[in-house]
TORRO-625092 format. One record per residue: x, y, z of N, C-alpha, C, O in turn; residue in three letters. Coordinates in steps of 0.001 Angstrom, whole numbers, plus 524288, in hexadecimal, padded with zeros to 5 digits. Last residue first. Layout:
<sites>
+-------+-------+-------+-------+-------+-------+-------+-------+-------+-------+-------+-------+------+
|  n_xx |  n_yy |  n_zz | ca_xx | ca_yy | ca_zz |  c_xx |  c_yy |  c_zz |  o_xx |  o_yy |  o_zz | code |
+-------+-------+-------+-------+-------+-------+-------+-------+-------+-------+-------+-------+------+
|     X |     Y |     Z |     X |     Y |     Z |     X |     Y |     Z |     X |     Y |     Z |  Ala |
...
+-------+-------+-------+-------+-------+-------+-------+-------+-------+-------+-------+-------+------+
</sites>
This chain:
<sites>
+-------+-------+-------+-------+-------+-------+-------+-------+-------+-------+-------+-------+------+
|  n_xx |  n_yy |  n_zz | ca_xx | ca_yy | ca_zz |  c_xx |  c_yy |  c_zz |  o_xx |  o_yy |  o_zz | code |
+-------+-------+-------+-------+-------+-------+-------+-------+-------+-------+-------+-------+------+
| D0F44 | 3A18C | 7E4B0 | D0D32 | 39CE4 | 7E22A | D0F9F | 39C2F | 7DCE5 | D0E5E | 39871 | 7DA25 |  Gln |
| D10C8 | 3A770 | 7F079 | D1382 | 3A64C | 7EB93 | D1156 | 3A147 | 7E954 | D1190 | 39D2F | 7EBD8 |  Glu |
| D0B33 | 3B0E4 | 7F793 | D0A42 | 3AB8D | 7F5D6 | D0CF0 | 3AAD7 | 7F090 | D0B85 | 3AD54 | 7ECB4 |  Asn |
| D07EF | 3B9A6 | 80136 | D0C38 | 3B7A3 | 7FE04 | D0B11 | 3B1F0 | 7FC9F | D0A19 | 3AEAA | 80002 |  Phe |
| D0108 | 3BD44 | 8082B | CFF14 | 3BC82 | 802DF | D0345 | 3BA7C | 7FF1A | D0247 | 3B9B7 | 7FA76 |  Tyr |
| D063C | 3BF02 | 81169 | D02E0 | 3BA67 | 81116 | D00B7 | 3B969 | 80BA1 | CFEC5 | 3B525 | 80A8E |  Pro |
| D124F | 3C285 | 8136B | D0E4D | 3C3C8 | 80F93 | D0AC1 | 3BF11 | 80EDC | D0C1F | 3BB76 | 80BFD |  Asp |
| D17E7 | 3BE38 | 81BB3 | D17A3 | 3C3E6 | 81B27 | D133C | 3C58D | 8177F | D10B6 | 3C98C | 81863 |  Glu |
| D16C7 | 3B392 | 819DA | D14EF | 3B5B9 | 81ED3 | D145F | 3BBA8 | 81E88 | D10CA | 3BDE0 | 820D8 |  Asp |
| D1B86 | 3B2DB | 81013 | D15F4 | 3B1A7 | 81082 | D13BA | 3B3D5 | 81598 | D0F4F | 3B5BC | 815AF |  Phe |
| D25C6 | 3B535 | 812C6 | D22EE | 3B8A5 | 80F35 | D1D0E | 3B7AE | 80F84 | D19FA | 3BB5D | 80F3C |  Arg |
| D27C4 | 3AC8F | 81948 | D27F8 | 3B1D3 | 81B74 | D2501 | 3B5A8 | 817F4 | D2214 | 3B8F4 | 819E1 |  Arg |
| D2717 | 3A46B | 8120A | D2371 | 3A48E | 81672 | D2338 | 3AA06 | 818D8 | D1F07 | 3ABE7 | 81A43 |  Arg |
| D2F88 | 3A726 | 80BB2 | D2A4B | 3A6FA | 80974 | D2623 | 3A738 | 80DC5 | D222D | 3A9E3 | 80D37 |  Arg |
| D37A3 | 3A5FC | 812D1 | D36AA | 3AB12 | 8105C | D3127 | 3AB51 | 80E22 | D2E75 | 3AF44 | 80EA9 |  Asp |
| D36B7 | 39B3E | 814F9 | D35D2 | 39F01 | 81939 | D34EB | 3A47E | 8170C | D31C1 | 3A767 | 81932 |  Ser |
| D38EE | 396FB | 80B19 | D33D4 | 3960F | 80D7C | D32BA | 399F3 | 811DD | D2E50 | 39BC5 | 8126C |  Arg |
| D433D | 39A77 | 809B5 | D3F2A | 39BF5 | 805FD | D39BC | 39B59 | 8086A | D3662 | 39EC1 | 807DA |  Phe |
| D4818 | 3954F | 81211 | D4805 | 39B08 | 811F0 | D43C8 | 39CFB | 80E3C | D4107 | 3A0BA | 80F77 |  Arg |
| D46AE | 38ADD | 80F03 | D4451 | 38CAF | 813E2 | D4406 | 392AD | 813FF | D4027 | 394E0 | 815D1 |  Met |
| D4C94 | 38AE9 | 805BA | D4704 | 389A7 | 8059E | D4446 | 38BA8 | 80A81 | D4007 | 38DE3 | 80A2C |  Leu |
| D5680 | 38D2A | 809B5 | D5407 | 390B6 | 805FF | D4E26 | 38FD0 | 805B6 | D4B1C | 39388 | 8057B |  Leu |
| D5818 | 3844F | 8100A | D57B7 | 38976 | 8128B | D5557 | 38D7D | 80EDD | D5273 | 390E8 | 8109F |  Ser |
| D5861 | 37C85 | 80839 | D545D | 37C5D | 80C4D | D53C8 | 381AD | 80EF3 | D4F67 | 3835E | 80FFE |  Ala |
| D613A | 37FB5 | 80298 | D5C1A | 37F91 | 80011 | D57B1 | 37F7A | 8040E | D53B6 | 38214 | 80356 |  Leu |
| D68F7 | 37E9C | 80A79 | D67E0 | 383AC | 80816 | D6292 | 383D6 | 80574 | D5FB5 | 387A9 | 80600 |  Gly |
| D68A1 | 373C7 | 80C6F | D67A3 | 37782 | 810AD | D662A | 37CDA | 80E6F | D6280 | 37F56 | 81050 |  Trp |
| D6B8A | 37026 | 80291 | D666F | 36EBE | 804B9 | D64E8 | 37292 | 8090C | D6074 | 3745F | 80949 |  Val |
| D7595 | 37485 | 8023B | D71B0 | 375DA | 7FE39 | D6C37 | 374A4 | 80039 | D68A7 | 377D0 | 7FF9D |  Val |
| D7A70 | 36FB7 | 80AC1 | D799B | 37552 | 80AE3 | D75C0 | 3771D | 806BB | D72E6 | 37AE2 | 8079B |  Met |
| D7AA2 | 36562 | 80739 | D77D3 | 366AA | 80C0B | D76AA | 36C85 | 80C3B | D725E | 36E18 | 80DB7 |  Val |
| D812D | 366B9 | 7FE94 | D7BC8 | 36501 | 7FDD1 | D787A | 36639 | 802A2 | D7400 | 367E9 | 80223 |  Ala |
| D8AA6 | 3695F | 80362 | D8808 | 36D33 | 8000F | D8253 | 36BBC | 7FF21 | D7EF9 | 36F2D | 7FEEA |  Leu |
| D8C97 | 35FEF | 8088C | D8C02 | 364C1 | 80B8F | D8939 | 368EE | 8085A | D85D8 | 36BB3 | 80A5A |  Ala |
| D8D76 | 3594B | 7FFE0 | D894A | 3586D | 803AA | D8862 | 35D4E | 806FE | D83EA | 35EA9 | 80821 |  Ala |
| D9678 | 35D67 | 7FB19 | D9171 | 35D68 | 7F865 | D8CDB | 35CA7 | 7FC12 | D88CA | 35F23 | 7FB6B |  Gly |
| D9E18 | 35B64 | 802B1 | D9CEC | 360CB | 80136 | D979A | 3611E | 7FE81 | D9494 | 364B8 | 7FF84 |  Ala |
| D9D7F | 3506D | 802BC | D9CB9 | 3536B | 80796 | D9B47 | 35909 | 8064F | D97A3 | 35B32 | 80898 |  Ala |
| D9FB1 | 34DE8 | 7F846 | D9A8F | 34CAE | 7FA6B | D9985 | 34F99 | 7FF87 | D9511 | 3511A | 8008B |  Phe |
| DAA1D | 35181 | 7F783 | DA60D | 353AC | 7F421 | DA0A2 | 352A4 | 7F666 | D9D55 | 35623 | 7F672 |  Val |
| DAF02 | 34B26 | 7FF13 | DAF2F | 350D6 | 7FF7B | DAADC | 35357 | 7FC41 | DA83B | 356ED | 7FE17 |  Leu |
| DAD15 | 3411F | 7FB1F | DAB1B | 34299 | 8004B | DAAF1 | 34880 | 800ED | DA731 | 34AA0 | 8030E |  Asn |
| DB2A7 | 341E5 | 7F1AD | DACFC | 3412C | 7F196 | DAA95 | 342A4 | 7F6D5 | DA67A | 34524 | 7F6FD |  Ala |
| DBCD1 | 342C0 | 7F59D | DBA99 | 346FE | 7F27B | DB4AB | 346A3 | 7F24F | DB1F7 | 34A97 | 7F2BF |  Thr |
| DBD85 | 338FA | 7FA3A | DBE07 | 33DA5 | 7FD7B | DBBBB | 34258 | 7FA99 | DB901 | 3458A | 7FCF1 |  Val |
| DBC98 | 33268 | 7F1AF | DB89E | 3322C | 7F5CC | DB8DC | 336E6 | 7F967 | DB4D9 | 338A2 | 7FB69 |  Glu |
| DC58D | 334F4 | 7EB9C | DC045 | 3361B | 7E9B4 | DBC14 | 335FC | 7EDF9 | DB86E | 3391D | 7EDE0 |  Pro |
| DCFFF | 33B85 | 7F25E | DCD42 | 336B2 | 7F0F8 | DC7B7 | 337FE | 7EF37 | DC568 | 33BBF | 7F123 |  Ala |
| DD7EF | 345A8 | 7ED31 | DD3E0 | 343E8 | 7F0D4 | DD134 | 33EFF | 7EEC8 | DD049 | 33E6B | 7EA19 |  Ala |
| DE453 | 341AD | 7E799 | DE04E | 34575 | 7E902 | DDC56 | 34318 | 7ECB9 | DDD49 | 33F05 | 7EF19 |  Gly |
| DEC4D | 33AC1 | 7E649 | DE7DC | 33A68 | 7E2B2 | DE39C | 33E5D | 7E3DC | DDF95 | 33E58 | 7E13B |  Asn |
| DF34D | 33D7D | 7EE7F | DF4F5 | 33D8C | 7E911 | DF064 | 33DB4 | 7E53D | DF09D | 34082 | 7E157 |  Glu |
| DEFD7 | 3464E | 7F8A8 | DEFE4 | 34118 | 7F660 | DF0D1 | 34176 | 7F085 | DEF4F | 34540 | 7EDF8 |  Glu |
| DEF99 | 350BF | 7FBE7 | DF40E | 34D82 | 7FD3D | DF41D | 3480F | 7FADB | DF823 | 34570 | 7FB0B |  Phe |
| DE6AD | 3566C | 7F858 | DEBD8 | 358D8 | 7F896 | DF04F | 354EF | 7F8F2 | DF465 | 355B9 | 7F689 |  Leu |
| DDE3C | 34F6E | 7F87F | DDF41 | 3529E | 7F3DE | DE4CF | 354B8 | 7F3DA | DE75E | 354CA | 7EFC8 |  Thr |
| DDEA5 | 34B72 | 80297 | DDF7F | 347F9 | 7FE23 | DE0B9 | 34B0A | 7F930 | DE3F1 | 3495C | 7F608 |  Gln |
| DDC92 | 354BA | 80862 | DE163 | 351BF | 8091D | DE28D | 34E4A | 80465 | DE6F2 | 34E39 | 80271 |  Tyr |
| DD298 | 3575C | 804B8 | DD6F8 | 35AF6 | 803F4 | DDC27 | 35816 | 8047A | DDFB9 | 358EB | 8015D |  Val |
| DCCFB | 34E76 | 80806 | DCD24 | 34FE6 | 80287 | DD1C9 | 3537A | 80169 | DD495 | 352B4 | 7FD94 |  Phe |
| DCE5A | 34F25 | 812E7 | DD052 | 34A96 | 81013 | DD0C5 | 34BC0 | 80A3F | DD495 | 34A2C | 807C7 |  Leu |
| DC92F | 358A6 | 81530 | DCED3 | 3582C | 81607 | DD132 | 35377 | 81330 | DD598 | 353C8 | 81145 |  Pro |
| DBECB | 3554C | 8119A | DC1A9 | 35999 | 80F28 | DC783 | 35966 | 81046 | DCA9A | 359EF | 80CA1 |  Leu |
| DBBEB | 34C5C | 81804 | DBC54 | 34C07 | 81253 | DBF7D | 3507C | 80FED | DC2A6 | 34F7A | 80C72 |  Val |
| DC221 | 34665 | 822D1 | DBEFC | 34ABB | 820C8 | DC000 | 34B6B | 81AF9 | DC478 | 34B18 | 81939 |  Pro |
| DC245 | 33842 | 82242 | DC500 | 33D40 | 822C2 | DC157 | 34192 | 820F5 | DBDC9 | 34090 | 81DE1 |  Met |
| DC102 | 32BAB | 82772 | DBE6E | 3302E | 82513 | DC17B | 33526 | 8264E | DC30A | 3361A | 82AC1 |  Ala |
| DCBC2 | 322ED | 82506 | DC7C1 | 32533 | 82861 | DC57D | 329FC | 825A5 | DC7CF | 32C10 | 821FC |  Val |
| DCF26 | 31746 | 81DF1 | DCF70 | 31CDE | 81EF4 | DCAE9 | 31E97 | 82275 | DC6D8 | 31C0B | 822C5 |  Ser |
| DD01C | 30D21 | 81A9E | DD09E | 30E24 | 8203B | DD0BA | 313EE | 82194 | DD23C | 3155D | 825EA |  Glu |
| DCF34 | 30DC9 | 80F92 | DCB8B | 30A9D | 812A4 | DCB9E | 30C02 | 81874 | DC781 | 30C0D | 81AF2 |  Ala |
| DCF63 | 3198A | 8083E | DD239 | 315A8 | 80B57 | DCE74 | 312D5 | 80F00 | DCAF0 | 3153C | 8113E |  Leu |
| DC9AF | 32187 | 803F5 | DC910 | 31C55 | 801A4 | DCC07 | 31812 | 804A2 | DCB39 | 31370 | 8039E |  Ser |
| DC48C | 32944 | 80EB7 | DC7BD | 3286A | 80A10 | DC71F | 322CD | 8083C | DC45E | 31FB3 | 80AAC |  Thr |
| DB94E | 32FB7 | 812C6 | DBCB0 | 32B26 | 81349 | DBFB2 | 32A87 | 80E36 | DBD90 | 32B33 | 809F4 |  Lys |
| DB627 | 33BBE | 818C4 | DB6E1 | 338B9 | 813F4 | DBA69 | 33421 | 81522 | DBE1C | 3349C | 8182B |  Ala |
| DACE7 | 343A1 | 81FDE | DB153 | 34006 | 81F8C | DB174 | 33D22 | 81A5B | DAD6D | 33C37 | 817E5 |  Pro |
| DAA2F | 350E9 | 82050 | DA88D | 34BEA | 81E0F | DAD4B | 3484C | 81DB8 | DB14B | 349C8 | 81B80 |  Val |
| DAE6E | 35A66 | 8239E | DAD17 | 35674 | 82784 | DAB71 | 35133 | 8254E | DAB4F | 34D5B | 82830 |  Leu |
| DB096 | 36125 | 81B53 | DB48D | 3605F | 81F5C | DB35C | 35BC7 | 822F8 | DB6F7 | 3597B | 8252B |  Leu |
| DA7ED | 36155 | 81501 | DACD9 | 35F7F | 812B3 | DB11F | 35EBE | 816C0 | DB4EB | 35BFA | 815BB |  Val |
| DA04A | 364CC | 81C59 | D9FC6 | 35FCA | 81994 | DA4FB | 35DE8 | 81780 | DA654 | 35956 | 81829 |  Ala |
| DA3E0 | 36E93 | 81FA3 | DA351 | 36A52 | 8236D | DA30C | 3650D | 820B4 | DA555 | 3613F | 8228E |  Ala |
| DA348 | 373FD | 8161F | DA851 | 3734E | 818C2 | DA810 | 36ED1 | 81CAA | DABA6 | 36BA0 | 81CF3 |  Thr |
| D9878 | 373A1 | 81492 | D9BFE | 3714D | 810BE | DA15B | 37047 | 81326 | DA3AD | 36C28 | 81249 |  Leu |
| D951A | 3794D | 81D41 | D938A | 373D7 | 81CA9 | D9712 | 37101 | 818C5 | D987D | 36C7C | 8199C |  Leu |
| D99C5 | 38317 | 81B2F | D9B22 | 38035 | 81FE9 | D99A6 | 37A72 | 81F7D | D9C9D | 37710 | 8212F |  Leu |
| D9514 | 385ED | 81192 | D9ABF | 3856F | 81208 | D9C54 | 38235 | 816C8 | D9FDA | 37EF3 | 81670 |  Leu |
| D8A6E | 38618 | 81496 | D8C4A | 3828C | 81084 | D9228 | 381B9 | 810E8 | D9403 | 37D4C | 8109A |  Thr |
| D8A4F | 38E07 | 81C07 | D88DB | 388B9 | 81D8B | D8AC1 | 384C1 | 8198F | D8C7F | 38083 | 81AFF |  Gln |
| D8D47 | 39689 | 815B4 | D9073 | 39507 | 81A38 | D8F4E | 38F6D | 81BD1 | D92E6 | 38C67 | 81CD8 |  Arg |
| D84DE | 396C0 | 80EDC | D8A1B | 395BF | 80CCE | D8DC6 | 3940F | 81131 | D9100 | 39091 | 81078 |  Leu |
| D7C9F | 3991B | 81575 | D7C97 | 3940D | 812C7 | D81F3 | 392C3 | 81096 | D8376 | 38E33 | 81072 |  Trp |
| D7EA4 | 3A35E | 818AF | D7F33 | 39F1A | 81C6A | D7F67 | 399C8 | 819C7 | D8218 | 39646 | 81BAC |  Gly |
| D8380 | 3ADCC | 813F3 | D814E | 3A90F | 81193 | D8247 | 3A473 | 8152F | D8653 | 3A1E2 | 814C8 |  Trp |
| D8882 | 3B4C2 | 81A7E | D8336 | 3B5E6 | 818D2 | D808E | 3B104 | 8169E | D7BDF | 3B03F | 8175E |  Arg |
| D8F7D | 3B104 | 825C8 | D8EEA | 3B12F | 8201B | D8945 | 3B225 | 81EBC | D85B6 | 3B083 | 82187 |  Trp |
| D9136 | 3AFD2 | 82FF9 | D8EB7 | 3B4B5 | 82E62 | D8E6F | 3B542 | 82877 | D8D47 | 3B974 | 8266C |  Lys |
| D9690 | 3A670 | 83129 | D9138 | 3A6C4 | 83313 | D8E73 | 3ABBE | 8315D | D89A4 | 3ABD6 | 83151 |  Arg |
| DA0A2 | 3A3CD | 82ED0 | D9D21 | 3A4D2 | 82A6C | D9788 | 3A5CD | 82C2B | D9409 | 3A5FA | 828DF |  Met |
| DA56C | 3A1CE | 8382A | DA759 | 3A63C | 83527 | DA3DD | 3A77F | 83078 | DA41E | 3ABD2 | 82E61 |  Phe |
| D9F86 | 39916 | 83B85 | D9FC2 | 39DD0 | 83EB0 | DA176 | 3A283 | 83B6D | D9F31 | 3A6BA | 83BE1 |  Trp |
| DA169 | 3918A | 833D1 | D9C13 | 39375 | 8349F | D9C2E | 398A6 | 83793 | D993D | 39C39 | 83645 |  Trp |
| DAC21 | 3903D | 83587 | DAA39 | 3922C | 83084 | DA4B9 | 3944A | 830F3 | DA37D | 3985E | 82EB8 |  Gly |
| DABCB | 38C18 | 83F9F | DAE6A | 3911B | 83EB5 | DACAD | 39377 | 8397F | DABD8 | 39830 | 83922 |  Ala |
| DA6AB | 382D0 | 83D51 | DA424 | 38692 | 840CF | DA6A3 | 38BF4 | 8402B | DA3E9 | 38FEA | 8402D |  Val |
| DAE72 | 37E36 | 836FC | DA946 | 37F60 | 834DA | DA651 | 3834D | 83839 | DA3B6 | 386C5 | 83624 |  Leu |
| DB6B5 | 37D2C | 83E1E | DB767 | 38062 | 8396B | DB21B | 381DD | 83716 | DB160 | 3864E | 83565 |  Val |
| DB1F6 | 37640 | 84520 | DB3A7 | 37B69 | 846F3 | DB460 | 37F17 | 84250 | DB2D0 | 383A2 | 8428F |  Val |
| DB0BB | 36D96 | 83E9E | DAC1B | 3703C | 840AD | DAD6C | 375A9 | 842BE | DAA50 | 37948 | 84229 |  Leu |
| DBB43 | 36B18 | 83D30 | DB80B | 36C9B | 838B3 | DB325 | 36F71 | 83A81 | DB196 | 37352 | 83821 |  Thr |
| DBE02 | 3684C | 8475F | DC077 | 36CE5 | 844FE | DBD74 | 36EB9 | 84033 | DBD1D | 3736B | 83F3B |  Ser |
| DB7A7 | 35F60 | 84896 | DB715 | 363E4 | 84C10 | DB976 | 368C7 | 849A7 | DB71F | 36CF9 | 849E4 |  Ala |
| DBB9F | 358DE | 840B6 | DB629 | 35A8B | 8408D | DB55C | 35F59 | 843FB | DB2A9 | 36302 | 8426A |  Val |
| DC61A | 357A8 | 84440 | DC4F3 | 359CF | 83F1A | DBF5A | 35BE0 | 83ECA | DBE76 | 3602B | 83CD1 |  Tyr |
| DC4A8 | 352EE | 84DFF | DC74B | 35804 | 84DA2 | DC606 | 35AA4 | 84875 | DC4FE | 35F56 | 8484C |  Ile |
| DBFD4 | 349A4 | 84AC0 | DBD1A | 34D35 | 84E51 | DBF81 | 352A9 | 84E12 | DBCB1 | 3568F | 84DF3 |  Met |
| DC7BE | 34540 | 84490 | DC2C2 | 346BA | 8422C | DBFD7 | 34A8E | 845A4 | DBD9A | 34E57 | 843B2 |  Trp |
| DCF36 | 3435A | 84C51 | DD072 | 34702 | 8481A | DCB74 | 348D5 | 84557 | DCAFB | 34D69 | 843F1 |  Ala |
| DC9D5 | 33BD0 | 8520E | DCB2F | 340C1 | 8548D | DCC74 | 344E3 | 8506E | DCAF0 | 3496A | 850FE |  Phe |
| DC99D | 333E8 | 84AA7 | DC4B1 | 33622 | 84C83 | DC5A4 | 33B6B | 84F1A | DC296 | 33F10 | 84E68 |  Gln |
| DD45D | 331EC | 849FA | DD1A2 | 333EF | 84569 | DCC66 | 3364D | 846ED | DCADC | 33A4C | 844BD |  Phe |
| DD644 | 32DED | 853DE | DD8F2 | 332AC | 85229 | DD621 | 3352F | 84D8C | DD597 | 339F4 | 84D44 |  Asp |
| DD048 | 324DA | 853BE | DCEE2 | 3290C | 85750 | DD170 | 32E31 | 855C7 | DCF13 | 33257 | 85650 |  Glu |
| DCD42 | 31FF4 | 846D7 | DD060 | 3204B | 84B99 | DCEC6 | 3250D | 84ED7 | DCC4B | 328B4 | 84CEF |  Ser |
| DC2BB | 3191B | 841DC | DC57A | 31E05 | 841E4 | DC85B | 31E82 | 84715 | DC61C | 31D92 | 84B3A |  Met |
+-------+-------+-------+-------+-------+-------+-------+-------+-------+-------+-------+-------+------+
</sites>
């Protein structure tokens, strides 16, 4: 990868992180924190995951801008590997958030149950 391309990647990643931090800042008072986290993680995944095209000498490009470019400006539309990268990046981000959400629900349930047991020592669900 050439030095110019590495510099362009650094600028792209830094600007994407600035956009994500700004999104977190403006959504920080949302009532549904899990939705904010899901949206930000999904945005980060589709903006930062690199994709390689079918050309042998091509360099890795960010998947969402490459998908949009190929869809709009190329004759055959987006390449299948770019589309697959986009789908898998978004799917992986959503899967991480589902696991995170289920774990937090389980922990909240256990802490509520423990709190109820501490308040009422005769509480016993069988």
